[in-house]
C-alpha positions in Angstrom: 103.4 29.2 131.5 101.4 26.4 131.7 99.4 25.7 128.0 96.5 23.3 128.4 96.4 21.4 125.1 93.5 18.6 124.2 93.5 16.7 121.3 93.5 13.0 120.7 96.7 12.7 118.0 100.1 11.4 118.5 101.7 12.7 115.5 100.2 16.4 116.4 101.3 15.7 119.9 105.1 15.3 118.9 104.8 18.4 116.5 103.6 20.6 119.5 106.0 19.7 122.1 108.8 20.2 119.8 107.2 24.0 119.0 107.3 24.3 122.6 110.6 22.8 123.6 112.9 25.9 123.5 110.4 28.6 124.7 109.4 28.7 128.5 105.5 27.3 127.9 105.2 24.1 129.5 102.5 21.8 127.3 100.0 20.0 129.6 98.6 17.3 126.3 95.2 15.5 127.4 93.9 12.8 124.5 90.0 13.5 125.5 87.3 16.1 126.2 87.2 14.4 129.8 90.7 14.3 130.5 91.0 18.0 129.8 87.9 18.9 132.0 89.5 17.1 134.7 93.0 19.0 134.3 91.4 22.1 134.2 89.7 21.8 137.9 92.7 20.9 139.6 95.0 23.0 138.3 95.2 26.2 136.7 96.5 27.4 133.2 97.4 30.5 131.4 96.4 29.2 128.1 93.8 26.5 126.9 94.0 24.6 123.3 91.5 22.3 122.1 91.5 20.5 118.4 88.4 20.9 116.9 87.5 16.8 116.4 88.0 15.3 120.1 87.0 11.9 121.0 83.6 12.2 122.8 82.8 15.2 121.7 83.9 18.6 119.9 85.9 21.7 120.2 83.9 24.8 119.8 81.2 22.8 122.6 84.1 22.3 124.8 84.9 25.8 124.4 81.7 26.8 125.1 81.7 24.5 128.5 85.0 26.0 129.1 83.9 29.6 128.9 80.8 29.2 130.8 82.7 28.4 134.2 83.9 31.0 136.7 87.7 30.0 136.7 88.2 30.3 132.8 85.5 33.1 131.6 88.8 34.9 130.8 91.4 32.4 129.8 92.3 32.3 126.0 91.2 29.2 124.3 92.8 28.8 120.6 91.0 26.2 118.3 92.9 24.0 116.2 91.1 23.4 113.0 92.2 21.6 109.6 89.4 22.9 108.1 89.1 25.9 105.8 86.0 27.2 106.7 84.6 30.7 107.3 81.1 28.8 109.1 83.6 26.9 111.7 85.6 30.7 112.4 82.0 32.7 113.0 80.8 29.7 115.2 84.2 28.8 116.9 84.2 32.7 117.9 80.7 33.1 119.0 81.3 30.5 121.2 84.1 32.0 123.1 87.2 30.9 120.9 90.0 33.7 121.2 91.4 32.5 117.7 91.2 29.8 115.3 94.6 28.6 114.3 94.7 26.0 111.1 97.2 23.2 111.9 99.8 23.8 109.0 100.4 27.4 110.9 101.1 26.1 114.6 104.4 27.0 113.6 103.3 30.2 114.8 101.5 29.6 118.1 104.5 30.4 120.2 104.8 33.7 118.9 101.0 34.3 119.5 100.8 33.2 122.8 103.7 35.4 124.0 102.2 38.5 122.2 98.5 37.9 123.6 100.2 37.5 127.2 102.2 40.7 126.9 98.6 42.5 126.8 98.1 40.5 130.6 101.0 42.1 132.5 100.7 44.7 134.8 100.0 48.3 133.2 102.5 51.2 134.6 101.0 54.7 134.5 99.2 57.3 136.4 95.5 57.8 135.4 93.3 60.9 135.9 89.1 59.2 136.5 86.3 60.7 136.8 82.9 59.6 137.0 79.5 61.2 139.6 78.4 57.4 140.5 80.6 56.2 143.5 79.8 52.8 142.8 81.0 52.8 139.7 83.8 54.9 140.2 85.0 52.4 143.3 84.3 49.4 140.9 86.6 50.9 138.0 88.9 52.0 140.5 89.4 49.1 141.9 89.9 47.3 138.4 92.6 50.0 137.4 94.5 49.4 140.4 94.3 45.5 140.0 96.4 46.1 136.7 99.2 48.0 138.0 98.0 51.3 137.5 97.8 54.6 139.9 94.8 56.1 140.1 93.6 59.3 141.0 89.4 59.6 141.1 87.2 62.6 141.4 83.3 63.1 141.2 83.4 66.3 139.4 85.0 67.7 136.4 85.9 70.6 138.5 88.0 68.3 140.9 89.5 67.0 138.7 90.9 69.8 136.6 92.3 71.2 139.2 94.1 68.5 140.2 95.5 67.7 136.2 97.1 71.2 136.4 98.8 70.2 139.7 99.8 66.6 138.9 101.0 64.4 135.5 99.3 62.1 134.1 99.5 59.5 130.8 95.7 59.4 130.8 92.7 60.7 131.6 89.1 58.8 132.0 85.9 60.2 132.0 82.5 60.0 131.9 80.8 62.3 129.4 77.8 62.9 131.6 78.8 64.6 134.8 77.1 66.2 137.8 78.0 69.7 138.7 79.1 72.7 136.7 81.2 71.1 134.0 80.6 68.4 132.0 83.0 65.7 130.8 82.8 67.1 127.6 83.6 70.7 128.9 87.2 69.2 130.9 87.9 67.5 127.9 88.0 70.6 126.0 89.8 72.9 128.4 92.5 69.9 128.1 92.8 70.3 124.5 93.0 73.7 124.5 96.4 73.7 126.5 99.2 74.5 124.1 101.9 72.2 126.1 102.7 68.7 126.1 99.6 68.2 128.8 97.0 69.4 125.9 98.0 66.0 124.1 97.6 63.9 126.6 95.2 60.5 125.8 91.7 60.7 126.5 89.1 57.9 127.3 85.3 58.8 127.1 82.8 56.5 128.7 79.7 57.2 127.6 76.1 55.5 127.4 75.2 56.6 123.9 76.0 54.6 120.7 75.1 56.6 117.9 77.0 57.3 115.3 76.7 61.2 115.5 77.6 61.1 119.2 80.8 59.0 118.2 81.9 61.7 115.7 81.3 64.3 118.4 83.4 62.7 120.8 86.3 62.4 117.9 86.2 66.1 116.8 86.3 66.8 120.6 89.4 65.6 120.9 88.8 62.1 122.6 91.6 59.8 121.9 89.2 56.8 122.5 86.0 55.7 123.9 83.7 52.8 125.5 80.4 52.1 125.4 78.4 51.8 129.3 77.7 49.2 130.6 81.6 48.7 130.8 83.2 45.2 129.6 86.4 45.3 131.8 88.8 43.1 129.0 87.6 45.8 126.4 88.4 48.5 128.8 91.5 47.5 129.9 92.8 47.0 126.5 92.1 50.2 125.4 93.6 51.8 128.5 96.8 49.7 127.9 96.8 50.7 124.1 96.1 54.5 124.5 98.9 54.6 127.9 102.0 52.4 125.9 101.2 54.5 122.9 101.9 57.8 124.9 104.9 56.2 126.7 106.1 54.9 123.8 106.1 58.6 122.0 107.6 60.1 124.8 110.6 57.9 124.9 110.8 58.5 120.9 111.0 62.5 121.5 113.7 61.1 124.5 115.4 59.4 122.1 115.4 61.9 119.1 116.5 64.7 121.8 119.3 62.6 122.9 120.8 61.8 119.2 120.2 65.5 118.4 122.5 66.5 121.1 124.9 63.5 120.6 124.9 64.8 116.6 126.0 68.6 117.3 128.6 68.0 120.1 130.0 65.3 117.2 129.5 68.5 115.3 131.0 71.0 117.6 133.8 68.6 118.3 134.6 67.9 114.8 134.9 71.7 114.1 137.3 72.3 117.0 139.9 69.6 116.2 139.5 70.4 112.3 140.1 73.8 113.2 143.3 73.0 115.2 144.8 70.4 112.4 144.8 73.4 110.1 147.5 75.3 111.4 150.2 72.5 111.9 149.0 71.2 108.3 149.8 74.7 107.0 153.0 74.7 108.6 154.1 71.7 106.9 153.1 72.7 103.4 154.6 76.3 104.1 158.2 74.7 105.1 158.0 72.1 102.5 157.4 75.4 100.0 160.2 76.8 101.2 162.4 73.9 101.4 161.7 73.4 97.3 162.4 77.3 96.9 165.7 77.5 98.7 168.5 78.8 96.2 171.2 78.3 98.2 170.2 74.8 99.5 169.6 73.4 96.4 167.8 70.0 96.7 169.0 66.8 94.3 166.4 65.4 92.2 165.3 62.2 94.6 164.9 64.9 97.6 162.7 67.2 95.3 160.4 64.4 94.4 159.9 63.6 97.9 158.9 67.3 98.8 156.4 66.9 96.1 154.9 64.0 97.9 154.9 66.1 101.3 153.2 68.9 99.6 150.5 66.5 97.5 149.5 64.6 100.7 149.5 67.7 103.0 147.8 69.5 100.6 144.9 66.8 99.8 144.7 66.3 104.0 144.3 70.2 104.2 141.6 70.0 101.7 139.3 67.4 103.9 140.1 69.1 106.9 138.5 72.3 105.5 135.7 70.1 103.9 135.4 68.6 107.4 135.2 72.0 108.9 132.4 73.1 106.5 129.9 70.7 107.3 130.8 70.2 111.3 129.8 74.1 111.4 126.8 73.7 109.3 125.4 70.7 111.4 126.4 72.7 114.4 124.8 75.9 113.3 128.0 77.9 113.6 128.3 79.2 110.3 126.9 82.8 109.1 125.6 83.4 105.3 126.7 86.8 104.0 123.3 87.4 101.7 123.7 90.3 98.6 122.7 90.5 95.3 124.9 89.1 93.0 125.1 89.0 89.3 124.8 85.6 87.9 127.0 86.4 84.7 129.8 87.2 86.8 129.5 84.3 89.3 129.6 81.7 86.6 132.5 83.2 84.7 134.5 84.0 88.1 134.4 79.9 88.7 135.0 79.1 85.0 138.1 81.4 85.1 139.4 79.4 88.1 138.5 76.0 86.6 139.8 76.9 83.0 143.8 75.8 83.3 142.9 72.3 85.0 140.2 71.2 82.5 142.9 72.3 79.9 145.7 70.4 81.5 142.7 67.2 81.4 141.8 68.2 77.9 138.2 69.0 78.8 136.9 71.9 76.4 134.5 74.5 78.5 131.9 74.9 75.5 130.8 78.5 74.7 127.9 79.7 76.9 125.2 82.3 77.5 124.1 83.8 80.5 121.7 87.0 80.3 123.6 89.9 82.1 120.4 90.9 83.3 119.9 87.7 85.9 121.2 88.8 89.6 120.7 86.2 92.4 120.7 86.6 96.3 123.1 84.5 97.6 126.1 84.5 99.8 128.8 85.1 97.1 132.0 83.1 98.6 129.6 80.0 99.3 127.8 80.1 96.0 131.4 80.4 94.5 132.7 77.3 96.4 129.6 75.0 95.1 130.3 76.3 91.3 134.0 75.1 91.7 133.0 71.8 93.7 130.5 71.0 90.3 132.7 72.2 87.8 135.8 70.4 89.4 134.0 66.9 89.5 132.6 67.8 85.9 136.6 67.9 85.0 137.8 65.1 87.2 135.2 62.8 85.8 134.9 63.5 82.2 136.4 61.5 79.7 139.6 62.2 77.4 138.3 65.1 74.8 135.3 65.4 76.4 133.3 68.9 77.1 131.5 70.8 79.3 128.3 72.9 79.3 126.6 75.3 81.0 122.7 76.0 80.9 120.7 79.0 82.6 117.0 78.6 82.8 114.4 80.6 84.5 112.1 79.1 87.1 108.6 80.5 87.8 110.2 83.7 87.7 111.6 83.4 91.4 114.2 81.3 90.9 117.1 80.6 88.6 118.5 77.0 87.4 122.4 76.9 86.6 123.1 73.6 85.0 126.6 72.0 84.1 126.6 69.4 82.0 129.7 66.9 81.2 130.3 64.0 79.1 131.6 61.9 81.6 131.8 58.3 82.9 127.7 59.0 84.5 126.3 57.2 87.5 124.0 54.3 87.9 120.9 54.4 90.0 122.6 52.7 92.8 124.8 55.0 93.3 123.1 58.2 92.6 121.1 57.4 95.8 124.3 57.5 97.5 125.4 60.2 95.6 124.5 63.0 98.9 125.8 60.6 101.7 128.7 61.9 103.3 131.9 59.8 102.8 130.2 57.9 100.1 133.0 58.1 96.9 130.6 56.8 94.2 131.8 56.0 90.9 134.9 57.5 91.5 138.7 55.9 90.5 141.0 55.7 93.5 143.2 57.3 91.4 141.4 60.5 91.7 141.4 62.0 95.1 138.0 62.9 96.6 136.6 62.8 100.4 133.2 62.2 99.1 131.7 65.5 101.1 132.0 68.0 98.6 128.4 67.4 97.0 127.0 67.3 100.5 128.5 70.4 101.5 127.6 71.8 97.8 123.6 70.6 99.2 123.9 72.4 102.6 125.3 75.4 101.2 122.6 75.6 98.4 119.2 74.9 100.7 120.6 77.2 103.5 120.1 80.0 100.6 116.9 79.2 100.4 117.7 77.0 96.8 117.9 73.1 96.2 120.2 70.7 93.9 119.5 67.9 91.6 121.2 65.8 89.8 120.0 63.5 86.1 122.7 60.9 85.0 123.1 58.1 82.9 125.7 55.7 83.2 128.4 55.9 80.2 126.4 59.0 79.3 128.0 61.7 81.6 125.5 63.5 84.1 123.6 67.4 84.1 124.0 68.7 87.7 121.9 71.5 88.4 121.7 74.4 91.2 118.2 76.5 91.6 118.6 79.5 93.7 116.8 82.1 94.2 116.8 85.3 92.3 117.3 88.9 93.8 
């Protein structure tokens, strides 16, 4: 890419050469206005940069002169200045300058040139164009085709509508006022009434009316953008490019999203199947190790008993991990069926407390007396809800302090939900740890001595949300935590 630079400062020349050194831009530097104009007459340039103050003139007058030539009426022109003046900026833009660069910001020039020239690249896409003036239709069709677009041009909306239903397009460009039984506005209305993806195509309206009410009307109608007659080629192409690229970007994003969803589902199905297969040999290991420990005829020595204890502990931990992975992968794969029923809340909590009490007692954690109104019933999958309560209660025991306590609280929310809160006196969590709490395999705030997978709370939240409720936590480092579950009442 060739860039002409007209500037009379040797120091600034060196700065510009260093900036362009590692780019694909070739700078051609001229000291005076006369030298610059001579180079412009003898060879083509993709970009022109001029300084405000020059020998034999000024940059703004030179830009105006360049813009008046047929060869460079559309070539982008950059004005370099050391002045901070709105007057200079306004005068420069009105004289044909594309952009004004302060000399202290010149390091950004390469990025600006690259981004600007991207807008000059060919456009890929297919356009449906409707214009009843054949001379205008022919001219604009040629402009579109010169930029790389495929164009189907029609003089009537009826013909265009028939073609639109048969073919796929990236953009519709239509005049609002058309001859025939269907206007451009009627065509837009028909397209927007479609209930499939074809109803979402970007539409560029061409209109000769430049009043506020008509512009608002066009957007209410469903037009994506519009241009005013007489058409300016660069403006038209810029709007066409933006609309087509937005559509193509949206389509590519949707494809990537669907691929990611399919890959995630395939992963979940794979994990579900593999976890299921792992459980059979694990159960066999645990079963036979238990038989060996209880074999009355072949008593094991103390060291062998201890080694079997390690096998059982490791196997039990691994089986718990497999079961949790199986649960979460089944949820993600949509393979878990919930069996909803009305259950008594007091019974559910009592059952979970009864199961966790031996562990709490062994860890010297007191479960404080609690009061759950006996008339409260909830609509749940009892098995899954029991699993949720056990997980939260187990954490309240594991991460509590010595001689700590656990408190069970209950509150009705809007007469539709009931909130069960489990409060502990444990180590608590920091703000950073709270932000990662429901991330799979994140064992925040946990000691390596305490077994865990980082999946329990993730599963709890997904189970509760599947039952129409939600899970939350309040915690402060060093002051304990309160985990709460809201579940629908029966």
